[in-house]
C-alpha positions as CSV (number, residue, x, y, z in Angstrom):
1,M,25.7,-58.4,22.9
2,S,27.0,-60.4,20.0
3,G,29.1,-63.5,20.7
4,A,28.7,-66.7,22.8
5,P,26.8,-66.4,26.1
6,L,29.0,-65.8,29.1
7,R,29.0,-67.2,32.6
8,I,29.0,-64.1,34.8
9,A,29.3,-63.9,38.6
10,L,28.0,-60.6,40.1
11,L,29.3,-59.7,43.5
12,A,27.3,-57.3,45.6
13,S,26.8,-56.6,49.3
14,S,26.7,-59.6,51.6
15,Q,24.4,-57.5,53.9
16,H,21.8,-56.2,51.6
17,P,19.5,-58.3,49.3
18,I,19.2,-57.3,45.7
19,R,15.4,-56.7,45.6
20,Q,12.9,-53.9,45.7
21,P,12.6,-51.6,47.4
22,F,16.3,-51.1,47.1
23,A,18.6,-50.3,50.0
24,G,20.5,-47.9,47.8
25,G,21.7,-47.0,44.3
26,L,24.3,-49.8,44.3
27,E,21.7,-52.5,44.9
28,S,19.4,-51.0,42.3
29,H,22.3,-50.9,39.8
30,V,23.1,-54.6,40.3
31,W,19.4,-55.6,40.1
32,W,19.0,-53.9,36.7
33,L,22.4,-55.2,35.4
34,A,21.5,-58.8,36.4
35,R,18.2,-58.5,34.6
36,A,19.7,-57.1,31.5
37,L,22.5,-59.7,31.3
38,S,20.1,-62.5,31.9
39,A,17.7,-61.1,29.2
40,G,20.7,-61.1,26.8
41,G,21.2,-64.8,27.2
42,H,24.1,-64.8,29.7
43,R,24.2,-67.1,32.7
44,V,24.3,-64.9,35.8
45,T,25.1,-65.9,39.3
46,L,24.6,-63.5,42.1
47,F,26.4,-63.1,45.5
48,A,24.3,-60.7,47.7
49,G,22.5,-60.6,51.0
50,P,19.9,-63.3,51.8
51,G,16.5,-62.7,50.4
52,S,17.5,-61.4,47.0
53,D,14.8,-61.3,44.3
54,P,14.1,-64.8,43.0
55,A,12.5,-63.3,39.8
56,L,16.0,-62.2,38.6
57,E,16.5,-65.7,37.1
58,C,20.0,-65.9,38.5
59,A,21.8,-68.7,40.4
60,H,22.9,-67.6,43.8
61,L,26.1,-68.0,45.8
62,A,25.1,-68.3,49.4
63,V,26.4,-66.0,52.1
64,R,28.0,-68.2,54.7
65,P,27.0,-67.1,58.2
66,L,29.6,-66.6,60.9
67,E,29.6,-68.9,63.9
68,M,32.1,-67.5,66.3
69,S,33.0,-69.0,69.7
70,A,32.2,-67.2,72.9
71,A,35.9,-66.9,73.6
72,A,36.6,-65.1,70.3
73,Q,33.7,-62.8,70.8
74,V,35.0,-61.5,74.1
75,D,38.6,-61.2,72.9
76,S,40.0,-57.6,73.1
77,S,40.7,-57.6,69.4
78,M,37.1,-58.4,68.4
79,P,35.9,-55.8,65.9
80,S,32.2,-55.0,65.3
81,T,29.9,-57.9,64.6
82,Q,29.0,-56.5,61.2
83,F,32.7,-56.1,60.3
84,M,33.4,-59.7,61.2
85,A,30.3,-61.0,59.4
86,E,31.3,-59.2,56.2
87,H,34.9,-60.3,56.5
88,H,33.8,-63.9,56.9
89,A,31.4,-63.8,54.0
90,Y,33.9,-62.4,51.5
91,L,36.8,-64.6,52.8
92,Q,34.7,-67.7,52.2
93,L,33.5,-66.4,48.8
94,M,37.0,-65.7,47.6
95,L,38.3,-69.1,48.8
96,D,35.4,-70.8,47.0
97,L,36.1,-68.9,43.8
98,A,39.8,-69.9,44.1
99,G,38.9,-73.5,44.9
100,P,35.7,-75.5,44.3
101,L,34.3,-72.8,42.0
102,A,37.5,-72.3,40.0
103,G,36.5,-72.5,36.3
104,A,32.8,-72.1,37.0
105,F,32.6,-68.6,35.5
106,D,34.1,-66.8,32.5
107,V,34.2,-63.5,34.4
108,I,33.5,-62.1,37.9
109,H,32.1,-58.6,38.2
110,N,32.7,-57.2,41.6
111,H,30.3,-54.4,42.8
112,S,31.0,-54.8,46.5
113,L,32.8,-52.2,48.5
114,H,34.7,-54.8,50.4
115,Y,38.5,-55.1,50.3
116,L,38.8,-58.9,50.1
117,P,37.6,-59.4,46.5
118,V,40.4,-57.0,45.4
119,A,43.1,-58.2,47.9
120,M,42.5,-61.8,46.9
121,A,41.8,-61.3,43.2
122,D,45.2,-62.8,42.1
123,T,44.3,-66.1,43.8
124,V,41.3,-66.6,41.6
125,P,41.8,-68.2,38.2
126,T,39.0,-66.1,36.6
127,P,39.2,-62.6,35.3
128,I,37.7,-60.1,37.8
129,L,36.3,-56.6,36.9
130,C,35.8,-54.3,39.8
131,T,33.5,-51.3,39.3
132,L,34.4,-48.4,41.6
133,H,31.1,-46.9,42.8
134,T,32.5,-44.6,45.5
135,P,35.3,-42.2,46.3
136,P,38.4,-43.9,47.8
137,T,37.8,-45.7,51.1
138,P,40.6,-46.7,53.4
139,W,40.2,-50.4,53.3
140,L,39.7,-50.7,49.5
141,E,42.5,-48.2,48.7
142,S,44.8,-50.3,51.0
143,A,43.8,-53.5,49.2
144,I,44.5,-52.0,45.8
145,A,47.8,-50.4,46.8
146,V,49.1,-53.6,48.5
147,S,48.0,-56.0,45.7
148,R,48.9,-53.4,43.0
149,G,45.7,-54.4,41.3
150,Q,47.1,-57.7,40.2
151,G,44.3,-60.1,39.1
152,A,41.7,-57.3,38.7
153,E,40.6,-54.9,36.1
154,F,38.9,-51.6,37.2
155,A,36.2,-49.4,35.8
156,A,34.5,-46.3,37.3
157,V,31.0,-45.0,37.1
158,S,32.1,-41.5,36.2
159,A,35.2,-39.5,35.1
160,H,35.1,-37.8,38.5
161,T,35.3,-41.2,40.3
162,A,38.0,-42.4,37.9
163,A,40.1,-39.3,38.7
164,A,39.6,-39.8,42.4
165,W,41.1,-43.3,42.2
166,A,43.8,-42.6,39.6
167,H,46.6,-42.5,42.1
168,V,46.2,-46.2,42.8
169,V,44.6,-47.7,39.6
170,G,45.9,-45.4,36.8
171,D,43.8,-44.9,33.7
172,I,40.6,-47.0,33.7
173,D,37.4,-47.4,31.8
174,V,34.5,-45.0,32.6
175,I,31.2,-46.8,32.2
176,P,28.3,-44.6,33.5
177,N,25.5,-46.3,35.2
178,G,22.5,-46.8,33.0
179,V,18.7,-47.1,33.6
180,D,16.1,-49.2,31.8
181,L,14.4,-46.4,29.9
182,A,11.2,-48.6,29.5
183,A,10.9,-48.9,33.2
184,W,11.2,-45.1,33.8
185,P,8.6,-43.7,31.4
186,V,8.0,-40.0,30.7
187,G,5.4,-38.6,33.1
188,A,3.0,-35.6,32.6
189,G,4.7,-33.5,35.3
190,G,2.9,-31.5,37.9
191,R,3.1,-28.6,40.3
192,R,5.2,-30.2,43.0
193,L,8.9,-30.9,43.3
194,I,10.5,-34.3,44.3
195,W,13.6,-35.3,46.2
196,F,14.4,-39.1,46.3
197,G,17.2,-41.2,47.6
198,R,18.6,-42.6,50.8
199,L,17.6,-40.4,53.8
200,V,21.1,-39.8,55.2
201,P,22.9,-36.5,56.0
202,E,25.2,-36.6,53.0
203,K,22.3,-36.7,50.6
204,G,21.0,-33.4,51.9
205,A,17.2,-33.9,51.8
206,H,16.9,-31.2,54.6
207,L,18.4,-28.7,52.1
208,A,15.8,-29.6,49.5
209,I,13.0,-28.9,52.0
210,I,14.4,-25.4,52.7
211,A,14.9,-24.6,49.0
212,A,11.4,-25.8,48.0
213,R,9.7,-23.8,50.7
214,R,11.7,-20.6,49.9
215,A,10.8,-21.1,46.2
216,G,7.1,-21.6,47.0
217,Y,6.7,-25.1,45.7
218,P,5.3,-28.2,47.5
219,L,7.8,-31.1,47.9
220,V,7.5,-34.9,48.1
221,L,10.3,-37.0,49.5
222,A,10.9,-40.7,48.8
223,G,13.5,-43.2,49.9
224,P,14.7,-45.5,52.7
225,I,15.3,-44.0,56.1
226,S,18.9,-45.2,56.3
227,D,19.7,-42.9,59.3
228,T,16.9,-42.8,61.8
229,D,18.4,-40.1,63.9
230,Y,18.9,-37.9,60.9
231,F,15.3,-38.4,59.8
232,V,13.9,-37.7,63.3
233,R,16.1,-34.6,63.8
234,S,16.2,-33.0,60.3
235,I,13.2,-34.3,58.3
236,S,10.3,-35.4,60.4
237,P,9.8,-32.0,62.1
238,H,9.4,-30.3,58.7
239,L,6.8,-32.7,57.3
240,G,3.4,-31.1,56.6
241,S,2.9,-27.6,55.2
242,G,3.7,-28.7,51.7
243,V,6.3,-31.3,52.5
244,T,5.2,-35.0,52.3
245,Y,7.2,-38.2,52.8
246,L,5.9,-40.9,50.5
247,G,7.9,-43.7,52.0
248,H,10.4,-46.2,50.6
249,L,8.8,-47.0,47.3
250,E,9.3,-49.9,44.9
251,Q,10.5,-48.8,41.5
252,P,7.2,-48.6,39.5
253,A,5.6,-46.4,42.2
254,L,8.8,-44.3,42.4
255,A,8.8,-43.8,38.6
256,E,5.2,-42.6,38.8
257,A,6.0,-40.2,41.6
258,I,9.0,-38.8,39.7
259,G,7.1,-38.5,36.4
260,G,4.3,-36.6,38.2
261,S,6.7,-33.9,39.5
262,A,7.7,-30.6,37.9
263,A,11.3,-31.0,38.8
264,A,13.7,-33.1,40.9
265,L,16.0,-31.6,43.5
266,V,19.4,-33.2,44.0
267,T,21.2,-31.7,47.0
268,P,24.2,-33.8,48.1
269,V,26.6,-32.3,50.6
270,W,29.3,-34.8,49.4
271,D,30.7,-35.5,46.0
272,E,28.3,-37.9,44.4
273,P,30.3,-40.6,42.5
274,Y,27.7,-40.6,39.7
275,G,24.2,-39.4,40.6
276,L,21.9,-42.2,39.6
277,V,18.9,-40.2,40.8
278,V,19.7,-37.6,38.1
279,A,19.5,-40.3,35.4
280,E,16.3,-41.7,36.7
281,A,14.6,-38.3,36.9
282,L,15.7,-37.4,33.3
283,A,14.4,-40.7,32.0
284,C,11.0,-39.8,33.5
285,G,11.2,-36.4,31.6
286,T,11.7,-34.6,34.9
287,P,14.3,-31.8,34.8
288,V,16.7,-31.5,37.6
289,A,18.1,-28.7,39.8
290,A,21.2,-29.9,41.5
291,F,24.4,-28.9,43.4
292,A,27.3,-29.3,41.0
293,R,29.1,-32.0,42.9
294,G,31.1,-35.1,41.9
295,G,29.8,-36.8,38.8
296,I,26.5,-34.9,38.5
297,P,27.9,-32.3,36.0
298,E,28.7,-35.2,33.7
299,V,25.1,-36.2,33.5
300,L,23.2,-32.9,33.6
301,T,23.2,-30.4,30.8
302,A,21.6,-26.9,30.4
303,D,18.7,-28.1,28.3
304,C,17.5,-30.5,31.0
305,G,18.5,-29.0,34.3
306,R,20.3,-26.4,36.3
307,L,23.6,-26.8,38.2
308,V,24.4,-24.5,41.1
309,P,27.5,-24.2,43.2
310,P,27.6,-26.7,46.1
311,D,25.8,-25.7,49.2
312,E,24.5,-22.4,47.8
313,L,20.9,-22.5,48.8
314,G,20.1,-19.1,47.4
315,A,21.3,-20.2,44.0
316,L,19.3,-23.4,44.2
317,V,16.1,-21.4,45.1
318,R,16.6,-19.1,42.1
319,A,17.2,-22.1,39.8
320,I,14.0,-23.9,40.7
321,P,11.6,-21.8,38.6
322,E,14.0,-22.0,35.6
323,T,14.2,-25.8,36.0
324,V,10.5,-26.2,36.2
325,G,10.2,-24.4,32.8
326,L,12.6,-26.7,31.0
327,S,11.4,-29.2,28.3
328,R,10.4,-32.7,29.6
329,M,11.2,-34.1,26.1
330,A,14.7,-32.6,26.3
331,A,15.2,-34.3,29.7
332,R,14.2,-37.7,28.2
333,A,16.4,-37.1,25.2
334,R,19.4,-36.6,27.5
335,A,18.6,-39.8,29.3
336,E,18.3,-41.7,26.0
337,E,21.6,-40.3,24.8
338,H,23.7,-40.7,28.0
339,C,21.9,-42.8,30.6
340,S,20.6,-45.9,28.7
341,D,21.2,-49.3,30.2
342,R,21.8,-50.6,26.8
343,V,24.9,-48.5,26.4
344,M,26.1,-49.5,29.8
345,V,25.5,-53.2,29.4
346,D,27.1,-53.3,25.9
347,A,30.2,-51.5,27.4
348,Y,30.4,-54.1,30.2
349,I,30.1,-57.0,27.8
350,D,32.9,-55.5,25.7
351,V,35.1,-55.4,28.8
352,Y,34.1,-58.9,29.8
353,R,35.1,-60.3,26.4
354,R,38.4,-58.4,26.5
355,L,39.1,-59.9,29.9
356,T,38.2,-63.4,28.8
357,R,40.4,-63.1,25.6
358,A,43.3,-61.9,27.7
359,H,42.8,-64.7,30.2
360,R,42.8,-67.4,27.4
361,T,46.0,-66.0,25.9
362,G,47.8,-65.4,29.2
363,Q,48.2,-61.7,28.5
364,S,47.6,-58.9,30.9
365,S,44.3,-57.0,30.4
366,R,45.6,-53.9,32.2
367,Y,46.1,-50.8,30.1
368,P,49.8,-50.0,29.5
369,S,49.2,-46.5,31.0
370,S,48.0,-48.0,34.3
371,T,50.3,-47.4,37.3
372,A,48.7,-50.2,39.3
């Protein structure tokens, strides 16, 4: 992180606070990135849901609440309350960044999934980097297509995600998410398996339960219950008899649970844009058996895990004993090589400095090969 300290604004969700236990992988990623940037001497300001972690040593941009008249609320065009609250929060944010906060930052790093930071990027006199954390979504794709990406630079968390967005952003940087290796220490392993993440249908915890039972291994689950109906219908009835839900753990407890497991199961039924849980498991020395979906094959190699065809439970069951027998040191070595937060942060700093140089000279920071 050589060079003068930068003034960096990080934009996250206006709904979810950036604090433990995390609502999801995106909130976790922003929390770790904010910590690393602050530790590197940079001045970080965070836009996120109320109640974000005060220990991050960041300044905060307040989320403006929406005060809507009774007449507007009953109008036939009124969308959901959450949609309007997010629209209002990001509209106010972008107007502030274009007005009273113009010049307050050297670079703005957008991690939100909202369309307005992209659609209004060209109104802000500060370079904006947008990290694409998800597959294309209708509102965000529309914002990029209409604005043609003007005023924003893009990066993706995996080559898979970059390819999914290429039709609207062209060729962009791929900067894999990193983890703080010191905070995810190698554990001694154990007899049981672990599945961790948001408990929602697309993450496939119910499939991990089936696979673990068929393979004859106990399983622990950890993560937020983000879909109560799914948990009640597909998870809760199967608890007991070797399947235990540990709850929504803060990071140190989660790292201990992962490190005390023989292997991690990663069973998405959608294409994971990156697969942060794979990186976290490997850092703890815990090999991974996973469906080969999305960006996961970019992280997992044969010496630290097993990839099986998507949705093929039989193949996953057969892969579990092989995965349990893999080297924990090889898993950690893969994390050090590919998943380090230091590599990620240095890559982002390089992009920040490229953007600020281009801004000072009035040149475009977009790659010539970009179609945006």
